[in-house]
C-alpha positions in Angstrom: -4.8 17.8 -16.9 -3.8 17.8 -20.5 -0.1 18.2 -19.6 -0.3 15.1 -17.1 -1.9 13.1 -19.9 0.7 14.1 -22.4 3.5 13.3 -19.8 2.1 10.0 -19.1 1.9 9.1 -22.9 5.6 10.0 -23.2 6.5 8.1 -20.1 4.8 4.7 -20.2 6.7 3.2 -17.4 6.0 6.1 -14.8 5.2 4.5 -11.5 5.8 1.1 -12.6 8.7 -1.4 -12.7 10.9 -1.0 -15.9 11.8 -4.1 -18.1 15.2 -4.4 -16.2 13.4 -4.8 -12.8 14.2 -1.2 -11.5 11.4 1.1 -10.5 10.8 4.6 -11.6 10.9 7.5 -9.1 7.1 7.9 -9.1 6.9 4.3 -7.7 9.2 5.4 -4.9 7.0 8.3 -4.1 4.2 5.8 -3.7 6.2 4.0 -1.1 6.7 7.3 0.9 3.1 8.2 0.6 1.8 4.9 2.0 4.5 4.9 4.6 3.6 8.5 5.9 -0.2 7.4 5.9 0.6 4.3 7.9 2.8 6.2 10.3 0.2 8.8 11.0 -2.5 6.3 11.5 -0.1 4.3 14.0 0.8 7.4 15.9 -2.9 8.7 15.9 -4.3 5.4 17.2 -1.6 5.3 19.9 -2.0 9.0 21.0 -5.9 8.6 21.1 -5.7 5.5 23.1 -3.2 7.0 25.6 -5.5 9.9 26.1 -8.4 7.6 26.6 -6.5 5.7 29.2 -5.1 8.7 31.0 -7.5 8.1 33.9 -6.3 4.6 34.5 -6.4 1.6 32.2 -4.7 0.1 29.3 -3.7 1.6 26.0 -2.8 0.4 22.6 0.6 1.0 20.9 0.1 0.6 17.2 3.7 -0.6 16.6 2.9 -2.6 13.6 1.6 0.4 11.7 4.3 2.6 13.0 7.0 0.2 12.0 5.5 -0.5 8.5 5.3 3.2 8.0 8.9 3.8 8.7 10.0 0.8 6.5 8.0 2.2 3.7 9.3 5.7 4.0 12.9 4.3 4.1 12.0 2.2 0.8 10.9 5.5 -0.7 14.3 7.1 -0.6 16.0 4.8 -3.2 15.8 1.5 -5.1 16.7 -1.7 -3.2 20.2 -2.9 -3.6 20.6 -5.4 -6.2 23.6 -7.8 -6.5 26.1 -6.9 -8.9 25.6 -8.4 -12.4 28.7 -10.5 -13.5 30.9 -8.4 -15.9 30.7 -9.5 -19.5 33.9 -10.1 -21.1 34.2 -10.3 -24.8 
């Protein structure tokens, strides 16, 4: 635990956006974590409702949670593309 506190003290921007607008790798891990949780919940709700409706009836496809999870996982792989800044000539 002391190692983590020391690391956070040396890396104050960990998990946050940096002053130039880019995010740190820890922030991207957060996107992946949220995405995996949402995807598992969406697939779980869909599977449980399909099993419950196996004898006949309707079931729920939680496509919103599944889609959100996929998007968040993809966001976790890297920073968003930013337009190129104009080159500075002196």
